[in-house]
C-alpha positions as CSV (number, residue, x, y, z in Angstrom):
1,M,149.4,150.8,16.5
2,K,151.8,153.0,14.7
3,W,155.5,152.0,14.3
4,S,154.6,148.3,14.4
5,W,155.6,145.7,11.9
6,K,154.0,142.3,11.3
7,L,156.1,139.4,12.3
8,T,153.9,136.4,11.6
9,R,150.4,135.1,11.8
10,V,149.4,132.5,14.4
11,A,146.0,130.8,14.7
12,G,144.5,133.5,12.4
13,I,145.9,136.3,14.6
14,D,148.6,138.7,13.3
15,V,151.6,139.2,15.6
16,Y,153.3,142.6,15.4
17,I,156.4,144.0,17.0
18,H,156.6,147.7,18.0
19,A,159.7,149.8,17.1
20,T,160.4,150.4,20.8
21,F,160.9,146.7,21.3
22,F,164.3,147.0,19.5
23,I,165.4,149.5,22.1
24,L,164.9,146.7,24.7
25,I,166.9,144.3,22.5
26,A,169.7,146.8,22.2
27,W,169.7,147.5,25.9
28,I,169.9,143.8,26.8
29,G,172.7,143.3,24.3
30,L,174.6,146.2,25.7
31,S,174.1,145.0,29.3
32,Y,175.5,141.6,28.5
33,W,178.5,143.1,26.7
34,Q,179.3,145.3,29.6
35,V,179.2,142.4,32.0
36,E,181.1,139.8,29.9
37,G,182.6,141.7,27.0
38,S,182.0,139.1,24.3
39,L,179.7,138.6,21.3
40,A,178.7,135.2,22.7
41,A,177.4,136.8,25.8
42,V,175.3,139.3,23.7
43,V,173.8,136.4,21.7
44,K,173.0,134.6,24.9
45,G,171.3,137.6,26.4
46,V,169.3,138.4,23.3
47,S,168.3,134.8,22.8
48,F,167.0,134.6,26.4
49,I,164.9,137.8,26.0
50,L,163.5,136.5,22.7
51,A,162.5,133.2,24.4
52,L,160.9,135.2,27.1
53,F,158.8,137.1,24.6
54,L,157.8,133.9,22.9
55,C,156.2,133.1,26.3
56,V,154.6,136.5,26.2
57,V,153.0,135.7,22.8
58,L,151.7,132.4,24.2
59,H,150.3,134.3,27.2
60,E,148.4,136.6,24.8
61,L,147.3,133.7,22.7
62,G,145.8,132.2,25.8
63,H,143.6,135.2,26.2
64,A,142.8,135.3,22.5
65,M,141.9,131.6,22.2
66,T,139.6,131.7,25.3
67,A,137.9,134.9,23.9
68,R,137.4,133.1,20.6
69,H,135.6,130.4,22.4
70,Y,133.0,133.0,23.4
71,G,132.8,134.4,19.8
72,I,135.2,137.4,20.4
73,R,137.7,138.1,17.7
74,T,141.3,139.2,18.3
75,S,142.7,141.2,15.4
76,R,146.4,141.3,16.5
77,I,149.0,140.8,19.2
78,T,151.6,143.6,19.6
79,L,154.9,143.1,21.4
80,L,156.0,146.1,23.4
81,P,159.1,146.4,25.8
82,I,156.7,146.1,28.8
83,G,155.0,143.0,27.4
84,G,152.3,142.1,24.9
85,V,148.9,143.6,24.0
86,A,146.1,141.5,22.5
87,S,143.7,143.7,20.6
88,M,140.3,142.1,21.1
89,E,137.2,143.6,19.5
90,R,135.6,143.6,23.0
91,M,135.6,141.9,26.4
92,P,132.9,139.4,27.3
93,E,129.8,141.0,28.8
94,D,129.3,138.0,31.1
95,P,131.6,138.6,34.2
96,R,132.3,134.9,34.5
97,Q,133.5,134.7,30.9
98,E,135.7,137.8,31.5
99,I,137.3,136.0,34.5
100,R,138.1,133.0,32.3
101,V,139.5,135.1,29.5
102,A,141.7,137.1,32.0
103,L,143.0,134.0,33.8
104,A,143.8,132.2,30.6
105,G,147.0,134.2,30.0
106,P,148.6,133.6,33.5
107,A,147.5,130.0,33.2
108,V,149.6,129.6,30.1
109,N,152.6,130.9,32.0
110,I,152.0,128.4,34.8
111,V,151.7,125.6,32.3
112,I,155.0,126.6,30.7
113,A,156.7,126.9,34.1
114,G,155.4,123.5,35.1
115,A,156.6,121.8,31.9
116,L,160.0,123.4,32.4
117,A,160.1,122.3,36.0
118,L,159.3,118.7,35.1
119,W,162.0,118.7,32.4
120,L,164.6,120.1,34.8
121,W,163.6,117.6,37.5
122,A,163.7,114.7,35.1
123,T,167.2,115.7,33.8
124,R,168.4,116.6,37.2
125,S,169.3,120.1,36.0
126,L,167.8,122.1,38.8
127,V,170.1,124.4,40.8
128,P,169.3,126.3,44.1
129,L,167.5,129.5,43.4
130,D,170.2,131.5,45.2
131,Q,172.6,130.5,42.4
132,L,170.4,132.2,39.8
133,D,170.5,135.8,38.8
134,V,169.3,137.8,35.8
135,T,172.2,137.0,33.6
136,D,173.6,133.7,35.0
137,G,172.3,130.2,35.6
138,P,170.6,127.5,33.5
139,V,168.6,129.2,30.8
140,L,165.6,126.9,31.1
141,Q,165.4,127.4,34.9
142,R,165.6,131.1,34.5
143,L,162.8,130.9,31.9
144,M,160.8,128.8,34.4
145,V,161.3,131.4,37.2
146,V,160.4,134.3,34.8
147,N,157.2,132.6,33.8
148,V,156.1,132.2,37.4
149,F,156.9,135.9,37.9
150,L,154.8,136.8,34.8
151,A,151.9,134.8,36.1
152,V,152.0,136.3,39.6
153,F,152.7,139.9,38.4
154,N,149.8,139.8,35.9
155,L,147.5,138.7,38.6
156,L,148.1,141.9,40.6
157,P,144.7,143.7,40.9
158,A,145.9,146.6,38.8
159,F,143.3,147.3,36.2
160,P,143.7,146.8,33.2
161,M,146.1,144.0,33.9
162,D,144.7,140.5,34.1
163,G,144.2,140.6,37.9
164,G,142.5,143.9,37.6
165,R,140.1,142.5,35.0
166,V,139.4,139.6,37.3
167,L,138.7,142.1,40.1
168,R,136.4,144.1,37.8
169,A,134.5,141.0,36.7
170,A,134.1,139.8,40.4
171,L,132.8,143.3,41.3
172,A,130.4,143.2,38.3
173,L,128.8,140.1,39.8
174,R,127.6,142.2,42.7
175,M,127.0,145.7,41.1
176,D,126.5,147.3,37.7
177,H,129.4,147.1,35.2
178,A,130.1,150.9,35.1
179,R,130.6,151.1,38.9
180,A,132.7,147.9,38.9
181,T,134.9,149.4,36.2
182,H,135.3,152.7,38.1
183,L,136.3,150.9,41.3
184,A,138.7,148.5,39.6
185,A,140.3,151.5,37.7
186,S,140.7,153.4,41.0
187,V,142.4,150.3,42.6
188,G,144.6,150.0,39.5
189,Q,145.7,153.7,39.7
190,V,146.5,153.4,43.4
191,L,148.7,150.4,42.7
192,A,150.3,152.2,39.8
193,L,151.3,155.0,42.2
194,W,152.9,152.4,44.5
195,L,154.7,150.7,41.6
196,G,156.0,154.1,40.4
197,L,157.3,155.0,43.9
198,F,158.9,151.5,44.2
199,G,160.5,152.0,40.8
200,L,162.0,155.3,41.8
201,F,164.1,153.6,44.5
202,Y,164.7,150.1,43.1
203,N,164.0,149.6,39.4
204,P,163.2,152.4,37.0
205,F,161.6,150.0,34.6
206,L,158.7,149.7,37.0
207,I,158.0,153.4,36.4
208,F,157.1,152.6,32.8
209,I,154.8,149.8,33.9
210,A,153.2,152.2,36.4
211,L,152.5,154.7,33.6
212,F,151.0,152.0,31.5
213,V,148.7,150.8,34.3
214,W,147.7,154.4,35.2
215,I,146.9,155.4,31.6
216,G,145.2,152.0,30.8
217,A,143.0,152.3,33.9
218,A,141.9,155.8,32.9
219,A,141.2,154.7,29.3
220,E,139.2,151.7,30.4
221,A,137.1,153.8,32.8
222,G,136.6,156.4,30.0
223,M,135.5,153.7,27.7
224,E,133.0,152.4,30.2
225,Q,131.6,155.9,30.6
226,V,131.2,156.0,26.8
227,K,129.3,152.7,26.8
228,S,127.1,154.0,29.5
229,A,126.3,157.1,27.6
230,L,125.5,155.1,24.4
231,A,123.5,152.4,26.1
232,G,120.2,151.9,24.4
233,A,120.7,154.6,21.8
234,P,120.1,153.6,18.2
235,V,122.5,154.6,15.4
236,G,119.8,156.7,13.9
237,R,120.3,159.2,16.8
238,A,123.9,160.0,15.8
239,M,124.0,159.4,12.0
240,L,124.7,162.2,9.5
241,T,121.6,162.6,7.3
242,D,122.7,165.7,5.4
243,F,125.5,164.1,3.3
244,R,126.7,164.0,-0.3
245,F,127.3,160.9,-2.3
246,L,129.1,160.0,-5.5
247,S,128.4,157.9,-8.6
248,P,130.9,155.3,-9.8
249,D,131.6,157.3,-13.0
250,D,132.2,160.6,-11.3
251,S,135.7,162.0,-11.6
252,L,138.0,162.4,-8.7
253,A,138.0,166.1,-9.5
254,H,134.3,166.1,-8.6
255,A,135.1,164.3,-5.3
256,V,137.8,167.0,-4.6
257,K,135.2,169.7,-5.2
258,L,132.7,168.2,-2.8
259,T,135.5,167.7,-0.2
260,L,136.6,171.3,-0.4
261,A,133.0,172.6,-0.4
262,G,132.1,171.1,3.0
263,S,133.4,169.1,6.0
264,Q,132.6,165.6,4.7
265,K,135.7,163.6,4.0
266,D,134.4,160.1,3.1
267,F,131.6,159.6,0.5
268,P,129.2,156.7,-0.2
269,V,129.2,155.6,-3.8
270,V,125.7,154.9,-5.1
271,S,124.6,153.3,-8.5
272,D,121.0,153.0,-9.5
273,G,119.9,153.5,-5.9
274,S,122.2,150.8,-4.5
275,L,125.3,151.3,-2.3
276,V,128.3,149.9,-4.2
277,G,131.3,151.4,-2.4
278,V,132.9,154.1,-0.3
279,L,135.4,156.7,-1.4
280,T,137.6,157.4,1.7
281,Q,139.8,160.4,2.1
282,S,142.9,158.2,1.9
283,G,141.6,156.5,-1.2
284,L,140.9,159.8,-2.8
285,L,144.4,161.1,-2.1
286,Q,146.0,157.9,-3.3
287,G,143.9,157.9,-6.5
288,L,144.9,161.5,-7.2
289,N,148.6,160.6,-6.7
290,E,148.5,157.5,-8.9
291,H,145.8,158.3,-11.5
292,G,145.2,162.0,-11.5
293,E,142.0,164.0,-11.1
294,L,140.4,162.7,-14.3
295,A,140.2,159.1,-13.0
296,R,136.8,157.6,-12.1
297,V,135.6,157.1,-8.6
298,D,135.1,153.3,-9.2
299,Q,138.9,153.0,-9.9
300,V,139.8,153.8,-6.3
301,M,136.7,153.3,-4.2
302,D,136.6,150.7,-1.5
303,R,134.1,148.0,-2.6
304,D,134.0,146.3,0.8
305,V,131.0,148.3,2.1
306,R,130.1,147.9,5.7
307,T,126.6,148.9,6.8
308,A,124.5,149.3,9.9
309,D,120.8,149.0,10.3
310,I,119.1,152.1,11.5
311,A,118.0,150.3,14.7
312,E,121.4,148.9,15.6
313,S,122.8,150.2,18.9
314,L,125.4,152.9,18.9
315,E,127.5,150.9,21.3
316,R,127.7,148.1,18.8
317,V,128.4,150.5,16.0
318,L,131.3,152.0,18.0
319,E,132.8,148.6,18.6
320,R,132.6,147.8,14.9
321,L,134.2,151.1,13.8
322,Q,137.1,150.6,16.3
323,S,137.7,146.9,16.0
324,H,137.7,146.9,12.1
325,R,139.3,150.4,11.9
326,L,136.5,151.6,9.6
327,R,136.2,155.2,8.4
328,L,132.5,155.0,8.3
329,L,129.4,152.8,8.2
330,A,126.5,153.4,5.8
331,V,123.2,153.4,7.7
332,M,120.4,151.4,6.0
333,D,116.6,151.4,6.5
334,A,114.8,148.6,4.7
335,G,117.7,148.4,2.2
336,R,117.7,152.1,1.5
337,L,120.7,154.4,2.4
338,V,119.5,156.9,4.9
339,G,122.7,158.2,6.6
340,I,126.3,157.6,7.4
341,V,128.0,157.4,10.8
342,D,131.7,157.7,11.8
343,L,133.6,158.3,15.0
344,D,133.2,162.1,14.6
345,N,129.4,161.8,14.7
346,I,129.6,159.7,17.8
347,M,132.0,162.1,19.5
348,E,129.7,165.0,18.8
349,M,126.8,163.0,20.4
350,L,129.0,162.3,23.4
351,K,129.9,165.9,23.8
352,I,126.2,166.9,23.8
353,H,125.5,164.1,26.3
354,A,128.2,165.4,28.6
355,A,126.9,169.0,28.3
356,L,123.3,167.9,29.1
357,H,124.5,165.9,32.1
358,N,126.9,168.6,33.4
359,E,130.0,166.3,32.9
360,P,133.5,167.8,32.4
361,P,134.1,168.5,28.7
362,G,135.6,165.5,27.0
363,S,135.1,163.1,29.8
364,A,132.5,161.1,28.0
365,G,134.8,160.5,25.1
366,Q,137.9,159.6,27.1
367,G,139.5,156.4,26.0
368,I,137.7,155.9,22.7
369,F,140.9,155.7,20.7
370,R,143.2,153.0,21.9
371,G,146.4,151.6,20.5
């Protein structure tokens, strides 16, 4: 996600913070200053919101660790003003596993709230709830209440929130996955409308959450439509077979010539019939900037070559391209390079599929690029 900076790495997962998160910090600090007019109040307010988002990170780690149990990798967690987003390579195909992954996040919040409740009870620090408000009252008790709220709110059946994913998985136990996703997304968008209307009269922040739910539901429905279109299709059906390749000792000037002569932007690098690297467009530009056009291809090529077998499913290839942020995959047949495939190739195939099935232009590709 653009405008995000890495904070730390937890359990092998990078934790990022989005630039807009600092707007929330500034707004919280300003709110406390206006109420109490002291630097101590600002520090108190900002500290509370940071503690709250630590709970959000733990919530997302609950999802990630449960998904890891089923062999699903999470590349990063990104903190946004409206909460956290765990970027998983995919969701479990088994609806029962998806339910467990979805419930793991709210379960973490319930555990945190329970642990805080026990501590407050043991130390006799509990105060009546009517003595609490957003900015006043024991910090730990306010954090306990907020964790309960996070658990309950995330369990609303508003796809793609946790409750919506539970709803989709429960429906998928009784019908095909595509129809279950469509129904869950529709329910999510209806709830998003109600959240937006409620936000207009009571809390404008709910409008942003409603927009997130609405867009997220549409993106998830679009992605399911894409998976349905790609189901059963091998990568050989969408790969580019008329492509150019480079040798390691070619100059970057030759790569520039090939780039300008056609529409191909990324080039496999082949030596003695074997694939040894890939020269991406960004690698070419960086090489030209740092070494000039007389530099060799092998000075700037990416040696971490990712390949796909010609019989591999396009659905799986799409997941790999997205989850690993790859520019392309080299398609191999019995160890021989026979084609390349990237997101553009898959998009073209989806457009053709949409035209053949009389779908609205672009509907099949909706939601491919997320985050």
